[in-house]
matplotlib code that plots the C-alpha trace (Angstrom):
import matplotlib.pyplot as plt

x = [-6.2, -3.7, -0.7, -1.5, 0.3, 3.0, 0.4, -3.3, -5.5, -6.8, -9.5, -7.3, -6.3, -4.8, -1.8, -0.7, -3.4, -4.8, -1.2, 0.7, 2.6, 4.0, 3.0, 5.4, 3.2, 4.6, 7.5, 11.2, 13.1, 16.4, 20.1, 17.5, 13.7, 13.0, 9.8, 7.9, 4.7, 3.8, 0.7, -0.2, -2.4, -3.4, -6.1, -8.9, -12.9, -14.2, -11.9, -8.4, -7.5, -5.0, -3.0, -0.9, 2.5, 5.3, 8.2, 9.3, 7.5, 7.0, 8.3, 7.7, 4.6, 4.7, 5.9, 2.4, -0.4, 1.0, 3.5, 3.2, 3.8, 6.4, 9.4, 7.2, 6.7, 10.5, 11.7, 9.4, 10.0, 13.9, 14.1, 11.6, 14.3, 17.4, 19.4, 19.1, 22.0, 22.7, 21.4, 24.3, 25.9, 22.5, 22.4, 19.1, 19.4, 16.6, 13.7, 14.9, 13.3, 12.5, 11.5, 9.3, 10.3, 8.2, 9.6, 6.2, 3.7, 0.8, 1.4, -2.0, -0.8, 2.2, 2.1, 3.9, 6.1, 9.4, 8.4, 11.4, 14.8, 16.3, 13.2, 13.2, 17.2, 16.5, 13.4, 15.5, 18.8, 15.9, 14.2, 18.2, 18.7, 15.1, 16.0, 15.7, 17.9, 17.3, 15.9, 13.3, 13.1, 9.9, 9.3, 6.3, 2.8, 1.2, -1.9, -4.9, -5.9, -2.8, -0.9, 2.8, 5.3, 7.7, 10.6, 12.6, 10.2, 11.2, 14.4, 14.4, 13.1, 14.7, 17.9, 19.9, 18.2, 20.0, 23.2, 23.2, 22.0, 23.8, 27.4, 26.3, 26.8, 23.1, 21.8, 19.3, 16.7, 14.7, 11.5, 10.5, 9.3, 11.5, 15.0, 16.1, 15.1, 17.2, 19.9, 20.1, 19.4, 22.1, 24.3, 24.1, 24.4, 21.1, 22.0, 18.5, 16.1, 12.0, 9.6, 6.1, 5.6, 7.9, 10.0, 6.9, 6.7, 9.8, 11.4, 14.6, 15.0, 15.9, 19.1, 19.9, 18.9, 21.4, 24.4, 24.7, 24.4, 21.9, 19.5, 15.7, 11.9, 9.9, 6.3, 3.3, 0.8, -2.6, -3.1, -1.3, -2.0, -4.9, -6.8, -5.2, -8.6, -11.0, -12.6, -9.7, -10.3, -8.6, -9.5, -7.6, -5.3, -2.9, -2.1, -2.9, 0.1, 2.3, 2.3, 2.7, 5.6, 6.8, 6.7, 8.8, 11.3, 11.6, 11.8, 14.6, 16.8, 16.1, 17.6, 20.4, 19.5, 20.2, 17.9, 20.5, 19.4, 15.6, 13.0, 9.2, 6.9, 3.3, 2.2, -0.5, -2.9, -1.4, -5.3, -6.0, -9.8, -9.6, -10.9, -7.6, -4.9, -6.4, -6.3, -2.7, -1.3, -3.3, -1.2, 2.3, 4.3, 2.9, 5.7, 8.9, 8.4, 9.9, 13.2, 13.7, 14.0, 10.3, 9.0, 5.9, 4.7, 1.1, 2.0, -0.8, -2.8, -6.1, -7.9, -6.2, -9.4, -11.7, -11.0, -10.9, -13.3, -12.1, -9.0, -7.2, -3.9, -2.1, -4.5, -3.7, -0.4, -2.7, -3.0, -0.1, 1.4, -0.7, 0.1, 3.5, 4.3, 1.6, 3.8, 6.8, 5.3, 4.9, 8.4, 8.5, 13.0, 11.7, 8.8, 9.0, 7.4, 6.4, 6.7, 10.1, 10.9, 7.3, 8.1, 10.9, 9.8, 6.9, 10.0, 12.1, 8.8, 7.8, 11.6, 11.9, 9.2, 9.8, 13.6, 15.1, 18.4, 17.1, 16.0, 18.0, 15.5, 17.4, 15.6, 15.8, 17.4]
y = [-11.6, -13.1, -11.7, -9.6, -10.7, -8.8, -7.9, -7.7, -5.6, -3.1, -0.5, 2.7, 4.8, 8.6, 8.0, 12.0, 12.9, 10.8, 9.8, 6.1, 4.9, 0.8, -1.9, -4.2, -8.1, -9.9, -8.1, -10.2, -8.0, -8.2, -5.8, -4.8, -5.3, -9.1, -9.4, -10.9, -9.8, -5.8, -4.1, -1.1, 1.8, 4.8, 7.7, 7.8, 8.9, 6.9, 4.8, 3.6, 1.3, -1.4, -4.2, -6.9, -7.8, -9.9, -7.2, -8.9, -7.4, -4.4, -1.6, -3.1, -3.7, 0.6, 1.2, 0.1, 0.6, 3.5, 5.7, 8.6, 7.1, 4.5, 7.1, 7.7, 3.9, 3.4, 6.0, 4.2, 0.4, 2.0, 3.3, 0.1, -2.0, 0.0, -0.9, 0.5, 1.6, 0.8, 4.0, 5.4, 1.9, -0.8, -2.6, -2.7, -6.4, -8.2, -6.1, -3.6, -3.0, 0.9, 1.4, 4.0, 5.9, 8.5, 10.7, 12.6, 13.3, 12.8, 10.2, 8.2, 4.9, 5.2, 8.8, 9.9, 6.4, 7.4, 11.3, 10.9, 11.0, 7.8, 6.1, 7.1, 5.7, 2.5, 1.8, 2.9, 0.3, -2.4, -1.9, -1.9, -5.0, -6.2, -5.9, -2.7, -1.4, 2.2, 3.8, 6.6, 9.3, 11.9, 14.5, 16.1, 14.0, 13.4, 12.1, 13.5, 16.7, 17.5, 20.7, 20.6, 21.8, 25.0, 24.3, 24.5, 21.9, 19.6, 20.3, 20.0, 16.6, 14.7, 15.9, 14.4, 11.1, 11.0, 11.8, 9.3, 6.3, 7.7, 7.3, 4.1, 3.4, 2.7, 4.3, 7.2, 9.0, 11.9, 12.4, 16.0, 18.4, 21.4, 22.6, 23.4, 20.7, 18.7, 20.5, 20.1, 16.5, 15.3, 17.8, 15.1, 12.0, 11.1, 10.4, 10.1, 12.8, 11.1, 14.7, 13.4, 17.2, 15.5, 18.7, 20.7, 22.7, 24.3, 26.5, 26.1, 21.9, 21.4, 23.5, 21.6, 17.9, 19.1, 21.0, 18.2, 15.1, 13.6, 10.5, 11.7, 9.8, 12.0, 11.0, 11.8, 13.9, 15.3, 18.5, 19.2, 16.7, 19.6, 19.3, 15.7, 14.0, 16.7, 14.5, 13.2, 12.9, 11.5, 11.1, 7.7, 7.7, 5.1, 7.6, 10.7, 10.3, 8.2, 12.5, 13.7, 12.4, 12.5, 15.8, 16.2, 13.9, 16.3, 19.0, 17.5, 16.8, 20.7, 21.7, 19.3, 16.3, 13.3, 10.3, 8.4, 9.7, 10.0, 7.5, 7.5, 6.7, 6.4, 7.7, 5.3, 7.1, 10.7, 12.7, 9.1, 7.1, 3.6, 3.0, 5.0, 3.5, 0.3, 1.1, 2.2, -0.8, -2.9, -0.4, -0.9, -2.2, 1.4, 3.3, 1.9, 3.4, 6.6, 4.7, 5.4, 2.4, 2.2, 2.2, 1.8, 2.7, 1.2, 0.1, 0.4, 2.8, 3.8, 1.6, -1.6, -1.3, 0.1, -2.7, -5.0, -4.9, -0.7, -2.2, 0.1, 1.0, -1.4, -4.0, -3.7, -5.8, -8.5, -6.1, -4.4, -8.0, -8.2, -5.1, -5.0, -8.4, -7.8, -4.4, -6.9, -9.2, -5.8, -4.9, -3.1, -2.4, -0.7, -1.5, 1.4, -0.9, 0.1, -3.8, -4.2, -8.0, -9.3, -7.3, -9.8, -13.4, -12.8, -11.3, -14.2, -16.4, -14.6, -14.4, -18.7, -19.7, -17.4, -17.6, -20.8, -20.1, -17.1, -19.7, -19.8, -22.3, -25.4, -28.4, -30.8, -33.7]
z = [-5.0, -8.1, -9.1, -12.5, -15.4, -17.3, -19.8, -17.8, -18.8, -16.2, -15.7, -16.9, -14.8, -14.6, -12.1, -12.5, -11.2, -8.3, -6.6, -7.3, -3.7, -3.8, -0.8, -0.9, -0.1, 2.9, 3.2, 4.9, 6.8, 6.4, 4.9, 2.6, 2.2, 0.3, -1.3, -4.3, -4.8, -4.6, -4.4, -7.0, -5.5, -7.4, -5.6, -6.8, -5.9, -3.7, -3.0, -4.3, -6.9, -6.9, -9.2, -7.7, -9.8, -8.9, -8.7, -11.5, -13.6, -11.8, -14.0, -17.2, -15.9, -15.2, -18.6, -20.8, -18.8, -16.5, -18.5, -16.7, -13.3, -14.6, -12.5, -9.7, -9.6, -10.6, -7.6, -5.1, -5.9, -5.5, -2.1, -1.4, -1.8, -0.6, 2.3, 5.2, 7.5, 10.6, 13.6, 15.8, 15.1, 15.7, 12.7, 11.2, 9.9, 12.6, 14.3, 17.6, 20.8, 21.6, 25.6, 26.6, 29.2, 30.5, 33.2, 33.4, 35.8, 33.5, 30.8, 29.6, 30.8, 33.6, 34.4, 37.8, 37.3, 36.9, 37.9, 40.1, 38.5, 40.6, 39.7, 36.0, 35.8, 37.3, 34.7, 31.8, 33.2, 33.6, 29.9, 28.7, 30.9, 29.7, 25.6, 25.1, 22.3, 22.2, 25.4, 24.7, 27.5, 27.0, 29.5, 28.2, 27.6, 24.4, 25.5, 23.9, 26.2, 28.0, 28.5, 27.2, 30.8, 30.5, 28.0, 31.5, 32.9, 30.4, 30.2, 33.8, 34.1, 30.9, 30.7, 34.3, 33.0, 29.5, 30.6, 33.4, 30.7, 28.0, 30.5, 30.7, 27.3, 26.8, 23.1, 23.9, 22.1, 23.6, 22.4, 22.1, 20.0, 21.2, 19.6, 22.9, 24.8, 21.2, 21.6, 25.9, 25.7, 22.5, 24.7, 27.4, 25.3, 23.1, 20.0, 18.8, 18.4, 18.4, 17.4, 17.0, 15.4, 12.4, 13.0, 12.0, 15.5, 16.7, 13.4, 15.2, 15.5, 11.3, 12.7, 15.8, 13.9, 11.3, 13.2, 15.3, 13.1, 15.1, 14.0, 13.8, 13.8, 12.2, 13.5, 12.0, 14.0, 13.0, 15.1, 18.2, 21.2, 22.7, 19.4, 18.1, 18.8, 18.4, 15.5, 12.8, 9.6, 6.3, 2.3, 3.3, 6.5, 4.7, 1.8, 3.8, 6.1, 3.7, 1.8, 5.3, 5.8, 2.4, 3.0, 6.1, 4.7, 1.8, 4.7, 6.5, 3.4, 2.2, 5.6, 5.8, 7.1, 5.3, 4.3, 6.1, 9.1, 8.7, 10.4, 10.2, 12.1, 11.0, 14.5, 15.9, 18.2, 17.4, 15.3, 14.5, 14.9, 16.0, 12.5, 11.0, 13.0, 11.8, 8.4, 8.8, 10.1, 7.4, 5.2, 6.8, 4.0, 2.5, 4.6, 3.1, 0.1, 1.8, 2.3, 5.8, 8.6, 9.8, 13.8, 14.6, 18.3, 19.5, 22.8, 25.6, 22.7, 23.5, 20.3, 21.7, 24.4, 21.9, 19.2, 22.1, 25.8, 27.1, 28.9, 31.1, 29.1, 31.8, 30.4, 27.0, 26.8, 24.4, 21.9, 21.8, 21.3, 18.7, 16.9, 17.3, 15.7, 13.0, 12.4, 12.4, 9.3, 7.7, 7.6, 10.2, 11.8, 15.3, 17.8, 20.5, 23.3, 27.0, 28.0, 27.0, 28.4, 27.7, 24.1, 23.7, 24.6, 22.1, 19.1, 19.9, 19.7, 16.5, 14.8, 15.9, 14.3, 10.9, 11.2, 12.7, 12.8, 14.9, 17.4, 20.6, 21.8, 23.3, 23.7, 26.7, 26.4]

ax = plt.figure().add_subplot(projection="3d")
ax.plot(x, y, z, "-o")
ax.set_aspect("equal")
plt.show()
C-alpha cells in the first residue's frame, strides 16, 4: 500500500466510537523506536479500516481527516516513539533474551526436566552462560487445562532456585500470578515479576509490586489456564488484546506502579487459537503504542505445530525461531525462549545482516 498524502481523500471514519490505533511499519529497535511509515487503524464492522502515512505528516493528517481522534493519535504516537529505559540496568538498545526455567512436573514442553532444585539451578546457570539476559523461574504450569499447585508448593519450587541464581549475580524474574509468591521471590532476589494474569488474579499483587519497586511484565490471557483454550473468541484479536493490556497498564499505574517499570506481553498461546496468534504476530508493532517495552513468548507454543505438521513441543525450534525473528523485526525488545543458545545464534545472524556494526563475525584470512 502506498503512503497516503497529507491531504489524501479517505473513506469517512468515526474514530471516536470505533477506536483508533497506530502500527509503525518496519520499526527499527534502538534507544527509541525509529520508523518512517505508520498505519492508522480504526475499528469497524465487519473489519477494521486503515490508512498508511508518512510519520512526518501524521499529526497534520489527523487534525484534518480525523479531528475527533487527533488527541488519541498524538498520545499513541508519543508513547510509541518514547525512549524505553533500561530494565534493572539492562539497556534495551538491542534485543534481549529471557530464558524459560520451569520448575514444574507438568509444563507443556519441559515438565519434569528441571523439577529437582539442583537441576533447575544448573539449567539457569547454563542459560545465562548461553546468552540469557534474564532467567524466568516459574513454579506453576500454564499449559491448557492445568491445575494450579498450592501456594506453599509453588513457593517451595521457586524460592530456592531464585535465591541461588540471584546470589550468582543473574537477573532473575519470577513467573507467577500470586502475590505471596511474588513477595517471597522478590525477597529471595528476583527483580522482575512476570504475571500471565496481568495483575488481575490476586488483588494483593499490585500492592506487592508497588511496595517492592519491582518491574512487572503484564501478559495477556483470556480466561485462566484451566479454561483459556475453551473456544477463545475476539472481535479483532490484535485490537482486543491491545485494549485489554491498555486497561491493565492503567490499573497498574493507578496502583502506584509507574509505566516506566512495566513491560507488556500480548500472550501468544494464552487463550488464543492459531489464527489469533498469527494475527497478533502480524500486528505486533501495534503494541508499541502502549509506551512500554515489548516482550514476546512464542517459543514451542502449540500453534507452531498446528501451522506446520503437528510437531511435539521440543521439535518446534525452527518455528520458534521464525516467530522470534519476526517479532524482532516488529521491534520486540525481549524474546522469552526455551532454547537460548540456538536463539542467540539466530539473533547474531539477524543483527549482523540488519546492523553491520553489530556483527562480530570474523572472515577467515
